[in-house]
Structures are given as structure tokens and as C-alpha cells.
N, C-alpha and C positions, 0 to 999 in steps of 0.2 A: 339834250336833243341836238342833232347835227344841223348844220345850216341847210342841207338838202331836204331834211325832213320838215323843217320849219317852212321852207319855200313851198313844198308840196301841200302842206296844210293851209297855207295862205291862199294858194291858187284854188284849192278845193272850196274854201269858204267863199271866195269871190264868185265862183261859178254858181254856188247854191244861192247866194244873195241875188245874183242876176236872174236866175230862173224864177225866184219868188216874185221879183219885180215884173217879169214878163208874163208869167203864168203858163199853164199848159191847157190843152183843149179837153177839159173835163169839168163837170159841174162843180161849182164852188159856192161858198157863202158862209156867213156867220149868223149866229142866232142869239147873242147875248145883248142885254140892255133893252131899252125901249125908246120910242119916239112918238111925236105927235104931229098931226096934220095941221094945215093952216087954220082950220076951224077949231083947233084945240082938241079934236077927238084923238083917242089913243089908237095909233095905227096898228099896234100890236094885237088889237082885238080882231082885226081882219083875219079870218081863217083861210085855210088852204083853198085856192082857186075859187073863191067867191068873187063877187063883182061889186062895183061901186057906181052909183048913179051920180055923175058929175054935173047933171043939169044941162046936158048938151041939147041943142035944138032937135037933133034926130032921135033923141031918147036912147041912144046906144049906151050900153053898160060896159064898163071896162073891168077886166079881171084884175085881181089884186096881186097875183103871182105870175111869174114867167112859166112857160111850159117846162116841166121837169123840175120845178122848184117846189119846196114845201113850206116856204116862208117868203114874205115880201122882199126881204133883203137878199135871199139866195139867188145866184145868177141863173140857175137852171141849165137847160140844155142848149147846145148850139146846132144850127142846121144850115146847110146850103139851101138856097132858094129852090123850092120844088121837091127837095129830098125830105124823107120822113124818118131817117135814121141818123144818129150821131156817127162821127168818124174820128179816127185818131189824127187825121191830117186833112186839111182843106186847101185844095189848090186846083188850078185849071185842068191838070192832067187827070185827076180822079173825080171830077165833077160828072155825075152820071145822068142828070136830068136833061133831056134833049128837046123837050117840047117847048112851044112858045105861046102859051095861052095868054090872053089879055088878063085873066084872073085865074088863079089856081082853082081847080075843082075840089069838091069836098074830099075826094079820094087822094088828093095831093096836098091837102091843107092839114098840117100837123096838129093844129088846134082842134079842128073838127074830128080828126081821127082820135086824138087823145081824150078830149073832153066830152064829146058826144053831142046830142041834139041841142041846137040853139047856140053853140059855140063855134067860132071860126077865127081865122087870122084877120086882123084889120086890113082894110083896103087903103089905097093912097087917099081916097076921099075921106076915110075915117081919120087918118092922120092930119089931113088938111083941116078938118073940123076941129080936131083937138087943138091944133096950133092957133086957129082963128078965135077960139073961145076960151082958152085956158092960159094961165100964167105958169111959168116954169122957174124954179129957183134951185140952186145947189143945196143939197140936203144930205145929212148923214143919219141913217137909221140903223140902230144896233151896231154901230161902229163901221158900217158899210157906206161908202160914199155913192152918191147918185143924184137924181133930180126928183123933186117933188112937183107934180103937176096938179094944179088946183083949178077946179071947174067954176062956172058961173054961180053955182049954189054954195060954194065954199068948201065942198068936199074934195079930198085929195087922194091920189095914188102915187106910189113911190116906184121909180124905175132905177134899179141898181145899175151902177156903171160897170157893166159886164164886158165892155170892149167888143172885140171881134176876133175870130180865129182865122189865121192864115198859116198854112202848113201845120206845124205841130204846136204852135204857140198862140196865146191870147195877147193881143196888143190893146193898149188903151184901158187896161184893167184899173178900176178905181178912179178913172178919169172921164171916159166917154161912154155914152149910152147909144147903142145902135140896135134897132129893132126892125125885123123884116115885116113888110106888108105882103099881101097876096097878089099885088099888082105888078105886072111887067111894064117896062118902058117900051111902049109899042114902037117908037121910032128908033130905039137903040136896044135891040132885043138881047144883047149880052148883059144888060143891066136890069135890075128890078128896083122898085121904090122902097125906101126904108126911112124910118124916123131917126134923126140924130139929135141928141140933147147933150150939150157941152156946157162949159163954164159961162158962156155968154151967147149961146145959140139954141134956137128951137127951129129945126129945119126938117124939110122932107126932101130928100135927095135920091139920086140914082147911084147904085153901087154894083160892082161885079157880082154876079149871081153865085159864084163858087165860094165866096167867103162864108165862114160860119158865123151866124148871128143868132141871138136869142129871139124868142117870139113871146109877145104879150097878147093873150087872147081877148076877144070881145064877145059879148053875149047879147042876144036879142030874144026877148020874151015871146 
């Protein structure tokens, strides 16, 4: 093999490894292995898009899977805030949602659209309640890294570290958990509220609306 061919193969391998580390804006996830919640329950028993009662004061029930996912550890789909379709790229130029409601309506809420009656996206207040009443720890479920959130009653839900989409790539994959709420930042309308779970953080912050982020639905009986 000539030096030039070796050089080309080395560059190609480097590019492929780099792309795997960053990811692309498409649903991902692994399904092998098993894991357990903080209460010792088998998390793999939670089936597609069911919910868990974490024992929260409001009685709100949290979905076990992200929208677009078929297992707890799958990343699911990414959406810009207020948009209800996935895209191949997420940036300010192609952001199509121009309204500024304090809360997304049911027709703009991807969880309500996808899941049906009783389901919706969490609000900022729902995320605040989760943060105030639950503990968060780094956790690996079926070889997928993320965060385990455990409620006052000891039951848990797993948030895979799906990162976020900007342009055509996913950043923070296997490191950071970002999840959209349905709530706009009223004082800064270019931003909406989202949950962030990291290595040592449990935060509810404002983020640019045009980024692609996953959605974890909630349910009210």
C-alpha cells in the first residue's frame, strides 16, 4: 500500500470516529442489557410510553420513554420548541415557529399530538417540582449513559443523555440531558425553558428555541 493510500485511509477513519462522537440529528439508542432503579425495581419492565408515579405532591405521572422512543434508553426524536416535526438541521435560519405563547397549546404540543388524551409536554412548573422533590444521579441503563431521577416514594425514571441538535449534529451525546418544556421565557421570548441534567447539575434553564431537543411526556389521569 502506498503512503498516499495509507494517509487517505487514516483521514477517513479519523473523520468516522469524530462523527460517531458528535452524532447526527436522527433517533438513536441501544437496547441490550438491563438496569435497576434506586428502589431495586427492574427498569427494563417499564414498557413503551407508560408512566411512573414518583410520589410528587401534584400527583403528576412521568412517562418512561422520550417521544419517538420505543425503550427507556433510546434517545427518541428531537424537536425545536413549538415545532412538531423532526428536521435534518436545526438552526436559527430554518426555525419555523413564530408565535410567542406563554404555554404551547395542545395543537403545538408534540406529546399531546403523539400520545393523545391525558398526555402533554411538561411545563416549567413541572420541572421545578421534579427538581424540588427528586434526587438525580448519573446512571447507565443498557449501556446508555444518562441520569436516574428518583422520587419521594423511591420510584425512578431514566433520562438518556441525548444531548441537543444544532445544525446537523448532536452535541453532548452520552454526556448531557436536555429536555424541552412547553413554557416560554416570557421576559426573553427568544428562549424557552428546559430541564438540564448533567454530571453534577439538576437545573431548569432558558435555551434558544431553535435547538433540537428531546421531549419526555407527562400524564394526568
